[in-house]
N, C-alpha and C positions, 0 to 999 in steps of 0.2 A: 130506502126500504132494505131491511135485513133479509138476505137470501140464505137458503139452505145449501149445504154442500151438494154438489152435482153428483158425487159418487155415492155416499151413504144416504143422502136425502133425509138426514136426521139432525146433524149438528149444524151450527151456524158457520158459514163460510169464513175462512181466514185469508191471509195473503202471504203465506210462507212457502208455498209450493211453486217451484220454478216451472215456466212454460217448457223450457228445454233444460235438462239437468246441468247444473254448474259443474258437476264432476266430469262431464264430457265436453267441457269448454263452452257451455251455453252462457248467454248474457243474463244479467240480473233483471229479468223480466218475470213478473209473478202472476200466477193465476188468482182470480178473484172469486173462485167458486169451489175451493177445496178447503175442507176444515183441517184443523191442526192434527186431529186424531188420525184421519186418513193419510195425511202427509207423513206422520210418524210411522204408520203401518207400512206405507210404501217403501220406507227405508230398508225394510227387511229384504224385499225382493230386489231392490236396487243394489244391495250389497252382492247378491249372487251375480248380477250382471256386471257391475263396475269393478269388483274386486276379485271374483273367483273364476269367471268365464274367460274366453278368448278375448273379450273386450277389455278385461283388466290388463292383459298383456299388451294390447295395443295402446292403452292409456299410458302405461309405463314407457313404452317406446317413444311416444309423442310428448312425454313430459307433462301430462295433464294431472292436476292434483285437486282441483276444487278448492274448498275453503281450507282444508287441513294441509298446510304446506310443511314439508320436512326440509329444514335448512341444511342439515348435514347430508342427508341422502334424498335428493329430490326425486319425486315420482317413484316411490318404491313399489315393487310388484308385491301384491298382498295375497298371493297364493299361500295356502296353509302349509305346504311342504316344499322347501327348496333346500337341497343338500349338495355338498361337494364331497366326493370320494377321494381321499388321499390314497392314491393307488399304491405307492411304495409301502405305506404303513397300514393300509387296509382299515382306515378310520373314516367314519362318516361325520362331517361337520355340518352344523346349521349355518347357512349363508343367506344373504339377502341379495336382491337384484334391484337396481334402480337405473334410471336414465339410459334406456336402450341397452340393456344387458351388461351393465357394469356390475360385477358382483363383489361382495365384501363379506368378511367373516363376522357373524353376529357374536356379541359377548356371551360366553357360555362356560359352564363347568360341566365336564364330560368325563365319564368313567372309561378308562382304558385298562383292560385286564382288572387288577384289583386296586388301582390307584385312580385318583381324581386329578384332572388337569384343568387349568384355566386358559381359555383361548379368546381372542378378540382381534378385531381389525385395527383398533387404536386404543391407547391407554385411557383417554377420557371416556370412551364408551364402557370400558371395563370398570372404571371408577363409578360410573352411573349404575352399572349392574350391581356392584357391591353395595352401593347405597340403598338401592331398592330391595335387594335381598335382605340386608340387615334390618330394614324397616319391617319386612314381613316376619323375620325371625323374632323381633322384639314385640310386635304388636298383634300377630295373628296366628301363625303356625297352622293355617288351614289350607288344604289342597282341595280344589273343586274337581271332583271326578265325573260328575254328571249334571248337566244343566236341566232346568225344568222344561218339559216339552209343551206345556200349556200353562195358562194363567192359573194361579192358585196352588200349583205344585211347588215343592221345595228343592233346593240345591242338595245334591248328595255329595258329602265331603268326607275327607279324612283329616282329623286333628292330631297333630303330633304333640305328645305330652312327655315332659322330662320327669323321670321317676328313678331316683337313686342312680344317677349318672348314666341312665339308659333312656332312650327315646322309645316310647310306646305309641301305638296308634289307637284312635277311637273313631268309629264310624258315627257321623252325625248328619242331621238334616237341618238346613237353615232356610228361613224365609228370605232373608237378606244376607248378603256377604259384604265384608269390609273391602274397601278399595285395595288393601294390601294383599288380599287373597291371591294365591297363584293358581294356575289352571293346569289341568292334565290333558295331554293330547296323545292318543294312541296312534302309533305308526300305522299307516294304511298298508294295504297289500302291495308293497313295493319290493318285488322279488330281487331286483338288481342290487339293492343295498341292505336288505333285511338281515342277511347273515353276518354283516359287518357292523350292524347298528347296536350301539351301547347306550344305556340311559344317560340323560343329560337334563340340565335346566338352562334355559337361555332367555334372552330379552328380545322381544319382537319389536317391530317398528313403532308400535303404539305405546311402548313402555311397559308392557305386561310381561310378567315372568311366566314361563311355560315349562312344564316338565313333560318330556316325551320319552317313550320307551316302546318296546314291542308288546309288553304285557303290563297291565296296571300294577300288579304285585311287584314287578321288576322296578318300576318307577318309584313305588313307595319305599322299597328297600334301599334304593339309591339315595333318597332324601334322608332316610334314617342314618345311613353311612355318612352322608355329608354333614348333617347336624351333629352327629357324634364326634366327628373329626374336629369340628370347630369348637365344640364344648370342651374337648380335651386339649385345646391349645394347638391343634395340628391343622390350622386353617390357612396355612401359607401354601397355595397351590402354584405349581410351575407350569410353564408351557411344555407341551410334549415335544414339539419340533417346529422348525420354520415351515410355514405353509407354502405350498406351490399353487398359486392361484390359476395355473394353467390346467390343473386337473379338471375333469369333467364335472359340470353342474347338472343335477337331476331335479327337474321340476315336475311336480304332480299337480294336475288340474282336476279339481273335484267340485262340482256345483249342482244345485237343484235346477234341473232344466225347466220345470214348470214355473218356478219363481222367476227365473231369468226371462221367460216369455211373458209373464205377467208384467214385469217392469217395462218390456218393450211395447206392450199394448198400452200401458199407462202413458208412456211418452207420446205415442201417436194420438191418443185421445186428448191429452192436454193441448197439443198443437191444434187439433181440430176445433176444440171448444174455445180456444183463445182467438184464433183467426176467423172462426165462423161462430160467433157467440150465440146465434139463434139455435145452435145445436145443443147447448149446455144441458137442457132439461128434456131433450127429445128422448122419448122412451125407446126409440130404435137403437139408441146407444147402450141400453140397459144390459144386454148380454155381455158386451165387451167390458163395461164397467164392473159387472159382477166378476168377470174373469180376472180383471186387474186386482180386485179385492180378495181373490182366492177361490172363486167359484168355478163352475163347469167350463170346459173348453169351448172355444169358438172356431170358426173357419180361419185358420192362421197357419203360418209356417215359415221356415227359412226360404229365402229367394236366392237366385243366382245373380252374379254380377252382370250388369247390362252396360255395354260400352258407352252408349250415348248418354246414360244417366250417371254412370260411375267412373268418369274419367279424370276427376279432380281429387287428388289425394289429400288436400288440405281442408276438406269440408265434410260435414254430415249433411244429409238431406232427408226431408220427409215429404213424400209425394202424395197428393190427394187426386185420385183418378176416378172419374165418373164412369161406371159400368152400367149395363142394363139392370143388373141385380143389386146395385147399390154402390157405395163408395169404398174403393180399395185404398188402404193407407199403407204406404211402403216406406220403411225407415232404412236408410243406407248409412252405416257408420264408417268413418275413416275411408271415405272415397269408395264405398261399396265393398270393403274388405269383409264386412259383416252386414247382411241384409235380412230384413224380416218384413212380412206383410200380413195384413188381416183385412177382413171384409165386414163392413157395417151394412147388413142386408136391408134393402128397400129404402135406403137413405139417399136423397137427391139434394145436392147443394149447388149443382150447376144445371142450367136449362138445356144442356145438350150432352148426350153420351159421347165420351172421348175427350171432354174438357178436363184440364188439369190445372192445378196450382201447387205450390210447394214452399216449404221452409228450407232455407239454406243457412247453415251454421258454420261460420269460420272459426273453428275451434282453437286455432293458434292465437287469434286476436279477440276471442270471446265476443263476437258480434253475430247477430242473426237478423235475417230479413225474409219476409214472405212475399212471393211473386206470383203473378197470374200468367197462365198460359205461356206465350212466347218468351216473356221476360224470365220466367223460371228456367226454361230450357236453355236460353241464351246464357244465363249466369252459371249453368252447370258446365259450360264448355269454354268459358273464358276466365281470365284471371282478374280483370277489372270489373267490379260489380256495378250494376245500374241501380241507382237509388229509386225507391218508390216515389 
């Protein structure tokens, strides 16, 4: 029998949604009641949780990568702004962080006073940067300055046009952009480094070229200066100076709190529906499902670390706890370093108030098991797991 998606209740169910996210070290166990469209929509809120929030920092420290593994820089931190301030020369560089705070210089072209310099952590990375930049220069010359905020809207872009040995700009709007297009990123309100910040173009961990500056016009003029230099045969850029990797690194964390919480609710619901399949289409879950899909808030919030529940640093756990008013679902990530709980009102999956069960995820070995009552608590406080 073909079943409908438990979330949208419109599309036919698929099998591509993980019970517990692969990006957090979950096992390859899939839901059978989530459609592909909802799965794709969930990826937006999951990015806020996995890449931009405190959880993203924990993932990098623990070396978790999911499917997308970076061979050169394992478990890169995907915060949008990570900088290093060269104190001696008062220059701010784009850097990356991977594998528990190992930082490295991203390949970049950066303006220092009236000149442009080339900087990188390694020669092969700079070669790759040059290759991607040249592909953009030959195939596209489009800078995306604003992304669509909703379906049907267009990308707002700047196109650079060569006219009589000078590059001019033309504002355009596009329905689709080529893969070679580069992105603009406005420096956020970072007072510590803003006064030293000069425009640059750099390569991020996903292989995308990004232009960053304090003002959009400043970034546009930098690209005009760069393209003009290359066009006139002055495209050999030198390093400014040897870099001192002991200088301080500045990390800016910016994320959508609501979307992060929607992802956490979705993770709890998936576990509940998988291990208690009779709840999949129970309408008491509808408020929480709607919230996971972007709807109105529910009774939920961050929780504190509880010693008896959160004393193992090598696991995530999801607790199902029967209260008088319904089921409380508590997710504890990285040994309780990040905890979140929400209530499914009037839902009873146990025959007695106070009963519990839970999912334990060994994120280092990508295994997960669901335990009832005493077995769940026992596995929270010991290193050797009991098999069901």
